[in-house]
Backbone as XML, in Angstrom:
<?xml version="1.0"?>
<chain id="A" units="angstrom">
  <residue number="1" name="UNK">
    <atom name="N" x="81.428" y="-40.983" z="40.674"/>
    <atom name="CA" x="80.699" y="-41.730" z="41.693"/>
    <atom name="C" x="79.335" y="-41.076" z="41.874"/>
  </residue>
  <residue number="2" name="UNK">
    <atom name="N" x="78.553" y="-41.595" z="42.722"/>
    <atom name="CA" x="77.208" y="-41.087" z="42.955"/>
    <atom name="C" x="77.000" y="-40.856" z="44.442"/>
  </residue>
  <residue number="3" name="UNK">
    <atom name="N" x="75.785" y="-40.486" z="44.773"/>
    <atom name="CA" x="75.453" y="-40.303" z="46.183"/>
    <atom name="C" x="75.659" y="-41.610" z="46.934"/>
  </residue>
  <residue number="4" name="UNK">
    <atom name="N" x="76.249" y="-41.500" z="48.111"/>
    <atom name="CA" x="76.519" y="-42.665" z="48.949"/>
    <atom name="C" x="75.944" y="-42.435" z="50.338"/>
  </residue>
  <residue number="5" name="UNK">
    <atom name="N" x="75.504" y="-43.507" z="50.980"/>
    <atom name="CA" x="74.997" y="-43.414" z="52.339"/>
    <atom name="C" x="76.123" y="-42.968" z="53.268"/>
  </residue>
  <residue number="6" name="UNK">
    <atom name="N" x="75.853" y="-41.933" z="54.076"/>
    <atom name="CA" x="76.836" y="-41.422" z="55.031"/>
    <atom name="C" x="76.427" y="-41.719" z="56.472"/>
  </residue>
  <residue number="7" name="UNK">
    <atom name="N" x="75.167" y="-41.440" z="56.805"/>
    <atom name="CA" x="74.662" y="-41.691" z="58.155"/>
    <atom name="C" x="73.148" y="-41.516" z="58.129"/>
  </residue>
  <residue number="8" name="UNK">
    <atom name="N" x="72.530" y="-41.672" z="59.274"/>
    <atom name="CA" x="71.096" y="-41.452" z="59.420"/>
    <atom name="C" x="70.852" y="-40.029" z="59.912"/>
  </residue>
  <residue number="9" name="UNK">
    <atom name="N" x="69.776" y="-39.412" z="59.466"/>
    <atom name="CA" x="69.375" y="-38.096" z="59.963"/>
    <atom name="C" x="69.272" y="-38.148" z="61.484"/>
  </residue>
  <residue number="10" name="UNK">
    <atom name="N" x="68.704" y="-39.229" z="61.988"/>
    <atom name="CA" x="68.489" y="-39.381" z="63.434"/>
    <atom name="C" x="69.782" y="-39.576" z="64.223"/>
  </residue>
  <residue number="11" name="UNK">
    <atom name="N" x="70.910" y="-39.768" z="63.539"/>
    <atom name="CA" x="72.197" y="-39.926" z="64.231"/>
    <atom name="C" x="72.722" y="-38.610" z="64.796"/>
  </residue>
  <residue number="12" name="UNK">
    <atom name="N" x="72.283" y="-37.483" z="64.236"/>
    <atom name="CA" x="72.831" y="-36.181" z="64.625"/>
    <atom name="C" x="71.744" y="-35.239" z="65.127"/>
  </residue>
  <residue number="13" name="UNK">
    <atom name="N" x="71.978" y="-34.651" z="66.284"/>
    <atom name="CA" x="71.127" y="-33.575" z="66.781"/>
    <atom name="C" x="71.646" y="-32.262" z="66.219"/>
  </residue>
  <residue number="14" name="UNK">
    <atom name="N" x="70.852" y="-31.217" z="66.310"/>
    <atom name="CA" x="71.287" y="-29.886" z="65.862"/>
    <atom name="C" x="72.561" y="-29.496" z="66.603"/>
  </residue>
  <residue number="15" name="UNK">
    <atom name="N" x="73.536" y="-28.959" z="65.861"/>
    <atom name="CA" x="74.808" y="-28.545" z="66.449"/>
    <atom name="C" x="75.822" y="-29.661" z="66.594"/>
  </residue>
  <residue number="16" name="UNK">
    <atom name="N" x="75.578" y="-30.804" z="65.959"/>
    <atom name="CA" x="76.502" y="-31.934" z="66.043"/>
    <atom name="C" x="77.106" y="-32.264" z="64.679"/>
  </residue>
  <residue number="17" name="UNK">
    <atom name="N" x="78.246" y="-32.957" z="64.729"/>
    <atom name="CA" x="78.932" y="-33.417" z="63.514"/>
    <atom name="C" x="79.478" y="-34.811" z="63.759"/>
  </residue>
  <residue number="18" name="UNK">
    <atom name="N" x="79.684" y="-35.526" z="62.669"/>
    <atom name="CA" x="80.312" y="-36.840" z="62.737"/>
    <atom name="C" x="81.206" y="-37.010" z="61.520"/>
  </residue>
  <residue number="19" name="UNK">
    <atom name="N" x="82.215" y="-37.843" z="61.662"/>
    <atom name="CA" x="83.108" y="-38.134" z="60.541"/>
    <atom name="C" x="82.718" y="-39.455" z="59.906"/>
  </residue>
  <residue number="20" name="UNK">
    <atom name="N" x="82.633" y="-39.449" z="58.588"/>
    <atom name="CA" x="82.427" y="-40.678" z="57.822"/>
    <atom name="C" x="83.518" y="-40.745" z="56.760"/>
  </residue>
  <residue number="21" name="UNK">
    <atom name="N" x="83.875" y="-41.937" z="56.368"/>
    <atom name="CA" x="84.861" y="-42.136" z="55.312"/>
    <atom name="C" x="84.160" y="-42.787" z="54.128"/>
  </residue>
  <residue number="22" name="UNK">
    <atom name="N" x="84.242" y="-42.110" z="52.976"/>
    <atom name="CA" x="83.577" y="-42.572" z="51.767"/>
    <atom name="C" x="84.586" y="-42.674" z="50.634"/>
  </residue>
  <residue number="23" name="UNK">
    <atom name="N" x="84.451" y="-43.671" z="49.754"/>
    <atom name="CA" x="85.357" y="-43.772" z="48.611"/>
    <atom name="C" x="84.961" y="-42.808" z="47.502"/>
  </residue>
  <residue number="24" name="UNK">
    <atom name="N" x="85.975" y="-42.186" z="46.873"/>
    <atom name="CA" x="85.681" y="-41.371" z="45.702"/>
    <atom name="C" x="85.667" y="-42.265" z="44.466"/>
  </residue>
  <residue number="25" name="UNK">
    <atom name="N" x="85.520" y="-41.677" z="43.293"/>
    <atom name="CA" x="85.437" y="-42.443" z="42.056"/>
    <atom name="C" x="86.676" y="-43.262" z="41.743"/>
  </residue>
  <residue number="26" name="UNK">
    <atom name="N" x="87.819" y="-42.880" z="42.333"/>
    <atom name="CA" x="89.066" y="-43.616" z="42.132"/>
    <atom name="C" x="89.330" y="-44.620" z="43.248"/>
  </residue>
  <residue number="27" name="UNK">
    <atom name="N" x="88.396" y="-44.722" z="44.199"/>
    <atom name="CA" x="88.559" y="-45.644" z="45.309"/>
    <atom name="C" x="89.337" y="-45.067" z="46.489"/>
  </residue>
  <residue number="28" name="UNK">
    <atom name="N" x="89.732" y="-43.799" z="46.392"/>
    <atom name="CA" x="90.458" y="-43.151" z="47.482"/>
    <atom name="C" x="89.497" y="-42.845" z="48.633"/>
  </residue>
  <residue number="29" name="UNK">
    <atom name="N" x="89.923" y="-43.109" z="49.869"/>
    <atom name="CA" x="89.094" y="-42.848" z="51.044"/>
    <atom name="C" x="89.086" y="-41.350" z="51.358"/>
  </residue>
  <residue number="30" name="UNK">
    <atom name="N" x="87.892" y="-40.766" z="51.413"/>
    <atom name="CA" x="87.710" y="-39.343" z="51.688"/>
    <atom name="C" x="87.015" y="-39.199" z="53.038"/>
  </residue>
  <residue number="31" name="UNK">
    <atom name="N" x="87.644" y="-38.464" z="53.956"/>
    <atom name="CA" x="87.023" y="-38.197" z="55.254"/>
    <atom name="C" x="86.116" y="-36.979" z="55.120"/>
  </residue>
  <residue number="32" name="UNK">
    <atom name="N" x="84.858" y="-37.168" z="55.496"/>
    <atom name="CA" x="83.839" y="-36.135" z="55.366"/>
    <atom name="C" x="83.224" y="-35.864" z="56.738"/>
  </residue>
  <residue number="33" name="UNK">
    <atom name="N" x="83.097" y="-34.588" z="57.075"/>
    <atom name="CA" x="82.345" y="-34.201" z="58.268"/>
    <atom name="C" x="80.907" y="-33.954" z="57.833"/>
  </residue>
  <residue number="34" name="UNK">
    <atom name="N" x="79.992" y="-34.763" z="58.347"/>
    <atom name="CA" x="78.570" y="-34.527" z="58.134"/>
    <atom name="C" x="78.107" y="-33.718" z="59.341"/>
  </residue>
  <residue number="35" name="UNK">
    <atom name="N" x="77.548" y="-32.547" z="59.061"/>
    <atom name="CA" x="77.232" y="-31.578" z="60.107"/>
    <atom name="C" x="75.746" y="-31.231" z="60.057"/>
  </residue>
  <residue number="36" name="UNK">
    <atom name="N" x="75.128" y="-31.203" z="61.231"/>
    <atom name="CA" x="73.753" y="-30.693" z="61.346"/>
    <atom name="C" x="73.859" y="-29.385" z="62.120"/>
  </residue>
  <residue number="37" name="UNK">
    <atom name="N" x="73.602" y="-28.277" z="61.433"/>
    <atom name="CA" x="73.801" y="-26.973" z="62.078"/>
    <atom name="C" x="72.695" y="-26.675" z="63.093"/>
  </residue>
  <residue number="38" name="UNK">
    <atom name="N" x="72.789" y="-25.544" z="63.747"/>
    <atom name="CA" x="71.845" y="-25.206" z="64.823"/>
    <atom name="C" x="70.414" y="-25.033" z="64.316"/>
  </residue>
  <residue number="39" name="UNK">
    <atom name="N" x="70.247" y="-24.833" z="63.003"/>
    <atom name="CA" x="68.915" y="-24.743" z="62.397"/>
    <atom name="C" x="68.413" y="-26.102" z="61.917"/>
  </residue>
  <residue number="40" name="UNK">
    <atom name="N" x="69.226" y="-27.147" z="62.116"/>
    <atom name="CA" x="68.838" y="-28.489" z="61.690"/>
    <atom name="C" x="69.187" y="-28.815" z="60.257"/>
  </residue>
  <residue number="41" name="UNK">
    <atom name="N" x="69.877" y="-27.920" z="59.567"/>
    <atom name="CA" x="70.251" y="-28.126" z="58.163"/>
    <atom name="C" x="71.539" y="-28.949" z="58.101"/>
  </residue>
  <residue number="42" name="UNK">
    <atom name="N" x="71.569" y="-29.912" z="57.192"/>
    <atom name="CA" x="72.733" y="-30.790" z="57.040"/>
    <atom name="C" x="73.716" y="-30.228" z="56.021"/>
  </residue>
  <residue number="43" name="UNK">
    <atom name="N" x="75.005" y="-30.475" z="56.274"/>
    <atom name="CA" x="76.104" y="-30.051" z="55.409"/>
    <atom name="C" x="77.135" y="-31.178" z="55.370"/>
  </residue>
  <residue number="44" name="UNK">
    <atom name="N" x="77.924" y="-31.206" z="54.293"/>
    <atom name="CA" x="79.028" y="-32.164" z="54.173"/>
    <atom name="C" x="80.265" y="-31.401" z="53.718"/>
  </residue>
  <residue number="45" name="UNK">
    <atom name="N" x="81.321" y="-31.437" z="54.537"/>
    <atom name="CA" x="82.576" y="-30.745" z="54.205"/>
    <atom name="C" x="83.743" y="-31.682" z="54.486"/>
  </residue>
  <residue number="46" name="UNK">
    <atom name="N" x="84.893" y="-31.360" z="53.916"/>
    <atom name="CA" x="86.093" y="-32.132" z="54.217"/>
    <atom name="C" x="86.350" y="-32.112" z="55.713"/>
  </residue>
  <residue number="47" name="UNK">
    <atom name="N" x="86.715" y="-33.255" z="56.285"/>
    <atom name="CA" x="86.844" y="-33.353" z="57.739"/>
    <atom name="C" x="88.195" y="-32.917" z="58.276"/>
  </residue>
  <residue number="48" name="UNK">
    <atom name="N" x="89.145" y="-32.610" z="57.413"/>
    <atom name="CA" x="90.482" y="-32.249" z="57.893"/>
    <atom name="C" x="90.723" y="-30.761" z="57.728"/>
  </residue>
  <residue number="49" name="UNK">
    <atom name="N" x="91.095" y="-30.098" z="58.827"/>
    <atom name="CA" x="91.406" y="-28.667" z="58.800"/>
    <atom name="C" x="92.528" y="-28.418" z="57.793"/>
  </residue>
  <residue number="50" name="UNK">
    <atom name="N" x="92.380" y="-27.380" z="56.997"/>
    <atom name="CA" x="93.393" y="-27.054" z="55.994"/>
    <atom name="C" x="94.640" y="-26.421" z="56.607"/>
  </residue>
  <residue number="51" name="UNK">
    <atom name="N" x="94.586" y="-26.074" z="57.884"/>
    <atom name="CA" x="95.719" y="-25.449" z="58.565"/>
    <atom name="C" x="96.546" y="-26.473" z="59.334"/>
  </residue>
  <residue number="52" name="UNK">
    <atom name="N" x="95.902" y="-27.548" z="59.745"/>
    <atom name="CA" x="96.586" y="-28.598" z="60.497"/>
    <atom name="C" x="95.819" y="-29.889" z="60.333"/>
  </residue>
  <residue number="53" name="UNK">
    <atom name="N" x="96.420" y="-30.979" z="60.710"/>
    <atom name="CA" x="95.806" y="-32.295" z="60.535"/>
    <atom name="C" x="94.871" y="-32.578" z="61.711"/>
  </residue>
  <residue number="54" name="UNK">
    <atom name="N" x="93.787" y="-31.802" z="61.785"/>
    <atom name="CA" x="92.839" y="-31.891" z="62.896"/>
    <atom name="C" x="91.453" y="-32.197" z="62.334"/>
  </residue>
  <residue number="55" name="UNK">
    <atom name="N" x="90.730" y="-33.164" z="62.919"/>
    <atom name="CA" x="89.391" y="-33.469" z="62.424"/>
    <atom name="C" x="88.389" y="-32.381" z="62.795"/>
  </residue>
  <residue number="56" name="UNK">
    <atom name="N" x="87.779" y="-31.784" z="61.777"/>
    <atom name="CA" x="86.796" y="-30.726" z="62.015"/>
    <atom name="C" x="85.542" y="-31.261" z="62.700"/>
  </residue>
  <residue number="57" name="UNK">
    <atom name="N" x="85.223" y="-32.529" z="62.480"/>
    <atom name="CA" x="84.014" y="-33.105" z="63.080"/>
    <atom name="C" x="84.063" y="-33.099" z="64.604"/>
  </residue>
  <residue number="58" name="UNK">
    <atom name="N" x="85.230" y="-32.869" z="65.185"/>
    <atom name="CA" x="85.356" y="-32.800" z="66.643"/>
    <atom name="C" x="85.220" y="-31.370" z="67.163"/>
  </residue>
  <residue number="59" name="UNK">
    <atom name="N" x="84.988" y="-30.417" z="66.253"/>
    <atom name="CA" x="84.890" y="-29.011" z="66.649"/>
    <atom name="C" x="83.470" y="-28.575" z="66.951"/>
  </residue>
  <residue number="60" name="UNK">
    <atom name="N" x="83.350" y="-27.360" z="67.453"/>
    <atom name="CA" x="82.044" y="-26.775" z="67.777"/>
    <atom name="C" x="81.348" y="-26.282" z="66.514"/>
  </residue>
  <residue number="61" name="UNK">
    <atom name="N" x="80.033" y="-26.492" z="66.466"/>
    <atom name="CA" x="79.204" y="-26.054" z="65.348"/>
    <atom name="C" x="78.309" y="-24.925" z="65.840"/>
  </residue>
  <residue number="62" name="UNK">
    <atom name="N" x="78.438" y="-23.749" z="65.213"/>
    <atom name="CA" x="77.545" y="-22.639" z="65.553"/>
    <atom name="C" x="77.599" y="-21.556" z="64.484"/>
  </residue>
  <residue number="63" name="UNK">
    <atom name="N" x="76.487" y="-20.865" z="64.339"/>
    <atom name="CA" x="76.378" y="-19.737" z="63.408"/>
    <atom name="C" x="76.839" y="-20.067" z="61.993"/>
  </residue>
  <residue number="64" name="UNK">
    <atom name="N" x="76.486" y="-21.253" z="61.497"/>
    <atom name="CA" x="76.823" y="-21.624" z="60.125"/>
    <atom name="C" x="78.270" y="-21.984" z="59.892"/>
  </residue>
  <residue number="65" name="UNK">
    <atom name="N" x="79.022" y="-22.239" z="60.982"/>
    <atom name="CA" x="80.433" y="-22.608" z="60.854"/>
    <atom name="C" x="80.742" y="-23.812" z="61.732"/>
  </residue>
  <residue number="66" name="UNK">
    <atom name="N" x="81.895" y="-24.411" z="61.464"/>
    <atom name="CA" x="82.460" y="-25.429" z="62.346"/>
    <atom name="C" x="83.856" y="-24.958" z="62.698"/>
  </residue>
  <residue number="67" name="UNK">
    <atom name="N" x="84.220" y="-25.097" z="63.966"/>
    <atom name="CA" x="85.502" y="-24.581" z="64.450"/>
    <atom name="C" x="86.514" y="-25.702" z="64.620"/>
  </residue>
  <residue number="68" name="UNK">
    <atom name="N" x="87.706" y="-25.462" z="64.142"/>
    <atom name="CA" x="88.817" y="-26.384" z="64.360"/>
    <atom name="C" x="89.293" y="-26.189" z="65.795"/>
  </residue>
  <residue number="69" name="UNK">
    <atom name="N" x="89.292" y="-27.266" z="66.565"/>
    <atom name="CA" x="89.709" y="-27.152" z="67.965"/>
    <atom name="C" x="91.216" y="-26.970" z="68.099"/>
  </residue>
  <residue number="70" name="UNK">
    <atom name="N" x="91.965" y="-27.197" z="67.048"/>
    <atom name="CA" x="93.424" y="-27.085" z="67.112"/>
    <atom name="C" x="93.919" y="-25.653" z="67.255"/>
  </residue>
  <residue number="71" name="UNK">
    <atom name="N" x="93.410" y="-24.755" z="66.400"/>
    <atom name="CA" x="93.876" y="-23.368" z="66.413"/>
    <atom name="C" x="92.738" y="-22.356" z="66.360"/>
  </residue>
  <residue number="72" name="UNK">
    <atom name="N" x="91.491" y="-22.825" z="66.373"/>
    <atom name="CA" x="90.354" y="-21.916" z="66.420"/>
    <atom name="C" x="89.861" y="-21.393" z="65.092"/>
  </residue>
  <residue number="73" name="UNK">
    <atom name="N" x="90.422" y="-21.852" z="63.978"/>
    <atom name="CA" x="89.905" y="-21.417" z="62.676"/>
    <atom name="C" x="88.471" y="-21.925" z="62.529"/>
  </residue>
  <residue number="74" name="UNK">
    <atom name="N" x="87.636" y="-21.129" z="61.886"/>
    <atom name="CA" x="86.258" y="-21.522" z="61.621"/>
    <atom name="C" x="86.061" y="-21.659" z="60.118"/>
  </residue>
  <residue number="75" name="UNK">
    <atom name="N" x="85.273" y="-22.653" z="59.731"/>
    <atom name="CA" x="85.005" y="-22.907" z="58.321"/>
    <atom name="C" x="83.512" y="-22.770" z="58.059"/>
  </residue>
  <residue number="76" name="UNK">
    <atom name="N" x="83.174" y="-21.977" z="57.033"/>
    <atom name="CA" x="81.787" y="-21.777" z="56.638"/>
    <atom name="C" x="81.241" y="-23.097" z="56.102"/>
  </residue>
  <residue number="77" name="UNK">
    <atom name="N" x="80.090" y="-23.522" z="56.606"/>
    <atom name="CA" x="79.528" y="-24.808" z="56.210"/>
    <atom name="C" x="78.989" y="-24.815" z="54.780"/>
  </residue>
  <residue number="78" name="UNK">
    <atom name="N" x="78.683" y="-23.651" z="54.225"/>
    <atom name="CA" x="78.172" y="-23.557" z="52.855"/>
    <atom name="C" x="79.290" y="-23.489" z="51.819"/>
  </residue>
  <residue number="79" name="UNK">
    <atom name="N" x="80.379" y="-22.785" z="52.154"/>
    <atom name="CA" x="81.430" y="-22.510" z="51.170"/>
    <atom name="C" x="82.766" y="-23.172" z="51.475"/>
  </residue>
  <residue number="80" name="UNK">
    <atom name="N" x="82.982" y="-23.576" z="52.718"/>
    <atom name="CA" x="84.275" y="-24.123" z="53.133"/>
    <atom name="C" x="85.318" y="-23.064" z="53.411"/>
  </residue>
  <residue number="81" name="UNK">
    <atom name="N" x="84.976" y="-21.775" z="53.233"/>
    <atom name="CA" x="85.937" y="-20.686" z="53.442"/>
    <atom name="C" x="86.294" y="-20.560" z="54.923"/>
  </residue>
  <residue number="82" name="UNK">
    <atom name="N" x="87.594" y="-20.335" z="55.221"/>
    <atom name="CA" x="88.055" y="-20.285" z="56.606"/>
    <atom name="C" x="88.238" y="-18.865" z="57.137"/>
  </residue>
  <residue number="83" name="UNK">
    <atom name="N" x="88.417" y="-18.814" z="58.457"/>
    <atom name="CA" x="88.927" y="-17.615" z="59.110"/>
    <atom name="C" x="90.358" y="-17.944" z="59.548"/>
  </residue>
  <residue number="84" name="UNK">
    <atom name="N" x="91.134" y="-16.916" z="59.871"/>
    <atom name="CA" x="92.517" y="-17.136" z="60.309"/>
    <atom name="C" x="92.548" y="-17.986" z="61.574"/>
  </residue>
  <residue number="85" name="UNK">
    <atom name="N" x="93.584" y="-18.802" z="61.788"/>
    <atom name="CA" x="94.838" y="-18.817" z="61.049"/>
    <atom name="C" x="94.806" y="-19.638" z="59.757"/>
  </residue>
  <residue number="86" name="UNK">
    <atom name="N" x="93.744" y="-20.383" z="59.502"/>
    <atom name="CA" x="93.660" y="-21.128" z="58.238"/>
    <atom name="C" x="93.443" y="-20.147" z="57.094"/>
  </residue>
  <residue number="87" name="UNK">
    <atom name="N" x="94.023" y="-20.452" z="55.953"/>
    <atom name="CA" x="93.854" y="-19.589" z="54.775"/>
    <atom name="C" x="93.283" y="-20.341" z="53.576"/>
  </residue>
  <residue number="88" name="UNK">
    <atom name="N" x="93.300" y="-21.658" z="53.615"/>
    <atom name="CA" x="92.796" y="-22.468" z="52.506"/>
    <atom name="C" x="91.428" y="-23.039" z="52.867"/>
  </residue>
  <residue number="89" name="UNK">
    <atom name="N" x="90.473" y="-22.996" z="51.939"/>
    <atom name="CA" x="89.155" y="-23.579" z="52.212"/>
    <atom name="C" x="89.226" y="-25.102" z="52.255"/>
  </residue>
  <residue number="90" name="UNK">
    <atom name="N" x="88.207" y="-25.705" z="52.810"/>
    <atom name="CA" x="88.042" y="-27.158" z="52.763"/>
    <atom name="C" x="86.936" y="-27.454" z="51.750"/>
  </residue>
  <residue number="91" name="UNK">
    <atom name="N" x="86.945" y="-28.648" z="51.158"/>
    <atom name="CA" x="85.908" y="-28.960" z="50.171"/>
    <atom name="C" x="84.528" y="-29.066" z="50.811"/>
  </residue>
  <residue number="92" name="UNK">
    <atom name="N" x="83.525" y="-28.693" z="50.038"/>
    <atom name="CA" x="82.123" y="-28.824" z="50.431"/>
    <atom name="C" x="81.489" y="-29.777" z="49.424"/>
  </residue>
  <residue number="93" name="UNK">
    <atom name="N" x="80.780" y="-30.775" z="49.919"/>
    <atom name="CA" x="80.246" y="-31.820" z="49.050"/>
    <atom name="C" x="78.728" y="-31.748" z="48.932"/>
  </residue>
  <residue number="94" name="UNK">
    <atom name="N" x="78.239" y="-32.279" z="47.811"/>
    <atom name="CA" x="76.791" y="-32.382" z="47.598"/>
    <atom name="C" x="76.210" y="-33.333" z="48.637"/>
  </residue>
  <residue number="95" name="UNK">
    <atom name="N" x="75.082" y="-32.927" z="49.224"/>
    <atom name="CA" x="74.416" y="-33.741" z="50.239"/>
    <atom name="C" x="72.929" y="-33.733" z="49.953"/>
  </residue>
  <residue number="96" name="UNK">
    <atom name="N" x="72.316" y="-34.908" z="50.089"/>
    <atom name="CA" x="70.876" y="-35.066" z="49.873"/>
    <atom name="C" x="70.298" y="-35.885" z="51.015"/>
  </residue>
  <residue number="97" name="UNK">
    <atom name="N" x="69.097" y="-35.537" z="51.439"/>
    <atom name="CA" x="68.384" y="-36.337" z="52.430"/>
    <atom name="C" x="67.353" y="-37.184" z="51.705"/>
  </residue>
  <residue number="98" name="UNK">
    <atom name="N" x="67.290" y="-38.472" z="52.063"/>
    <atom name="CA" x="66.320" y="-39.402" z="51.491"/>
    <atom name="C" x="65.681" y="-40.144" z="52.648"/>
  </residue>
  <residue number="99" name="UNK">
    <atom name="N" x="64.553" y="-39.620" z="53.115"/>
    <atom name="CA" x="63.942" y="-40.183" z="54.318"/>
    <atom name="C" x="64.867" y="-39.935" z="55.494"/>
  </residue>
  <residue number="100" name="UNK">
    <atom name="N" x="65.283" y="-40.998" z="56.178"/>
    <atom name="CA" x="66.196" y="-40.877" z="57.322"/>
    <atom name="C" x="67.659" y="-41.040" z="56.904"/>
  </residue>
  <residue number="101" name="UNK">
    <atom name="N" x="67.922" y="-41.189" z="55.603"/>
    <atom name="CA" x="69.291" y="-41.384" z="55.129"/>
    <atom name="C" x="69.920" y="-40.064" z="54.686"/>
  </residue>
  <residue number="102" name="UNK">
    <atom name="N" x="71.175" y="-39.863" z="55.087"/>
    <atom name="CA" x="71.979" y="-38.737" z="54.617"/>
    <atom name="C" x="72.915" y="-39.292" z="53.555"/>
  </residue>
  <residue number="103" name="UNK">
    <atom name="N" x="72.818" y="-38.755" z="52.339"/>
    <atom name="CA" x="73.612" y="-39.225" z="51.206"/>
    <atom name="C" x="74.567" y="-38.129" z="50.768"/>
  </residue>
  <residue number="104" name="UNK">
    <atom name="N" x="75.822" y="-38.507" z="50.486"/>
    <atom name="CA" x="76.858" y="-37.549" z="50.107"/>
    <atom name="C" x="77.543" y="-38.028" z="48.836"/>
  </residue>
  <residue number="105" name="UNK">
    <atom name="N" x="77.857" y="-37.080" z="47.953"/>
    <atom name="CA" x="78.633" y="-37.372" z="46.744"/>
    <atom name="C" x="79.993" y="-36.693" z="46.877"/>
  </residue>
  <residue number="106" name="UNK">
    <atom name="N" x="81.036" y="-37.457" z="47.173"/>
    <atom name="CA" x="82.372" y="-36.878" z="47.380"/>
    <atom name="C" x="83.036" y="-36.475" z="46.070"/>
  </residue>
  <residue number="107" name="UNK">
    <atom name="N" x="82.446" y="-36.836" z="44.944"/>
    <atom name="CA" x="82.988" y="-36.416" z="43.653"/>
    <atom name="C" x="82.320" y="-35.150" z="43.139"/>
  </residue>
  <residue number="108" name="UNK">
    <atom name="N" x="81.338" y="-34.654" z="43.880"/>
    <atom name="CA" x="80.624" y="-33.443" z="43.468"/>
    <atom name="C" x="80.862" y="-32.348" z="44.504"/>
  </residue>
  <residue number="109" name="UNK">
    <atom name="N" x="81.985" y="-31.667" z="44.368"/>
    <atom name="CA" x="82.286" y="-30.544" z="45.261"/>
    <atom name="C" x="81.542" y="-29.312" z="44.784"/>
  </residue>
  <residue number="110" name="UNK">
    <atom name="N" x="81.136" y="-28.488" z="45.735"/>
    <atom name="CA" x="80.452" y="-27.225" z="45.391"/>
    <atom name="C" x="81.467" y="-26.165" z="45.052"/>
  </residue>
</chain>
């Protein structure tokens, strides 16, 4: 698959996240958390906590991480690596800005 429209840059303020669902190359629906960190940099990671079935897009964004509100695990926005109690990383996807459009490729994990 290729880059797909996820949301508008103007949809998210610094420190906010939103969940979007995008099809992968096989047509499977992939939930992605599009995150704008406190520095205004955009990231795209899997939206489901690897420790529990909790949407990461509903967690707090700070210091380059997003926190799962279920058990407090934090996931690095660049690598997807977690802190305890989660032990498995979440996928990190390619993201590109094109004007006011945020584009994500769910088939291109980092």
